[in-house]
Kinemage of the C-alpha trace (Angstrom):
@kinemage 1
@onewidth
@group {chain A} dominant
@subgroup {mainchain}
@vectorlist {calphas} color= white
{ca met a 1} P 24.709 32.976 59.083
{ca ser a 2} L 22.173 35.744 59.242
{ca ala a 3} L 18.540 34.479 59.210
{ca glu a 4} L 17.790 37.469 56.831
{ca trp a 5} L 19.701 35.844 53.858
{ca ala a 6} L 19.805 32.200 54.932
{ca gly a 7} L 16.320 31.493 53.256
{ca pro a 8} L 17.236 32.854 49.782
{ca leu a 9} L 20.583 31.180 49.964
{ca leu a 10} L 19.070 27.836 50.714
{ca asp a 11} L 16.420 28.420 48.028
{ca his a 12} L 19.247 29.110 45.541
{ca leu a 13} L 21.162 26.136 46.507
{ca trp a 14} L 18.317 23.644 46.138
{ca gln a 15} L 17.110 25.050 42.944
{ca ser a 16} L 20.658 25.103 41.415
{ca thr a 17} L 21.039 21.438 42.590
{ca trp a 18} L 17.851 20.292 40.822
{ca phe a 19} L 18.806 22.311 37.732
{ca ala a 20} L 22.252 20.495 37.754
{ca gly a 21} L 20.556 17.218 38.076
{ca ala a 22} L 18.317 17.820 35.228
{ca cys a 23} L 21.153 19.001 33.003
{ca ala a 24} L 23.050 15.874 34.010
{ca leu a 25} L 20.203 13.616 32.714
{ca leu a 26} L 19.816 15.740 29.621
{ca ala a 27} L 23.580 15.479 28.969
{ca leu a 28} L 23.394 11.676 29.311
{ca ala a 29} L 20.565 11.524 26.951
{ca leu a 30} L 22.443 13.640 24.488
{ca arg a 31} L 25.778 11.864 24.735
{ca arg a 32} L 25.562 10.766 21.136
{ca tyr a 33} L 25.448 14.461 19.963
{ca glu a 34} L 28.569 16.636 19.703
{ca ala a 35} L 30.333 17.635 22.870
{ca arg a 36} L 29.717 21.427 22.218
{ca leu a 37} L 26.091 20.766 23.140
{ca arg a 38} L 26.902 19.136 26.460
{ca thr a 39} L 29.526 21.809 27.137
{ca thr a 40} L 26.800 24.428 26.721
{ca leu a 41} L 24.597 22.625 29.221
{ca trp a 42} L 27.304 22.459 31.713
{ca ala a 43} L 27.987 26.222 31.212
{ca ala a 44} L 24.365 26.892 31.947
{ca val a 45} L 24.769 25.024 35.182
{ca ile a 46} L 27.774 26.992 36.106
{ca val a 47} L 25.855 30.260 35.497
{ca lys a 48} L 22.804 29.132 37.382
{ca phe a 49} L 25.118 28.376 40.487
{ca leu a 50} L 26.929 31.694 40.252
{ca val a 51} L 23.937 34.032 39.391
{ca pro a 52} L 20.711 33.506 41.532
{ca trp a 53} L 17.520 33.584 39.571
{ca thr a 54} L 16.258 36.546 41.640
{ca ala a 55} L 19.342 38.644 40.518
{ca leu a 56} L 18.457 37.980 36.804
{ca ile a 57} L 14.890 39.041 37.457
{ca ala a 58} L 16.092 42.228 39.145
{ca val a 59} L 18.378 43.061 36.321
{ca gly a 60} L 15.519 42.473 33.878
{ca asn a 61} L 13.192 44.714 35.844
{ca ala a 62} L 15.829 47.451 36.087
{ca met a 63} L 16.255 47.350 32.313
{ca asn a 64} L 12.444 47.582 31.821
{ca leu a 65} L 12.319 44.620 29.551
{ca trp a 66} L 8.838 43.428 30.511
{ca ser a 67} L 6.976 46.712 30.236
{ca arg a 68} L 4.952 47.384 27.143
{ca ala a 69} L 5.977 50.266 24.944
{ca glu a 70} L 3.111 52.674 24.534
């Protein structure tokens, strides 16, 4: 494992793990609601594991979403 990308990989893993834990607690709290809601939560967890947050930020910056139109 290269030291260059080991740090970002470990950051992504612990952030995704905490996000999954929070979604699991939320799914438990919402178990009386319809299954579609809990399925959406788990889909968000899967996307979080597959797509690092920094990649989403890079895409947003590339699309210039955060700049003000003048």
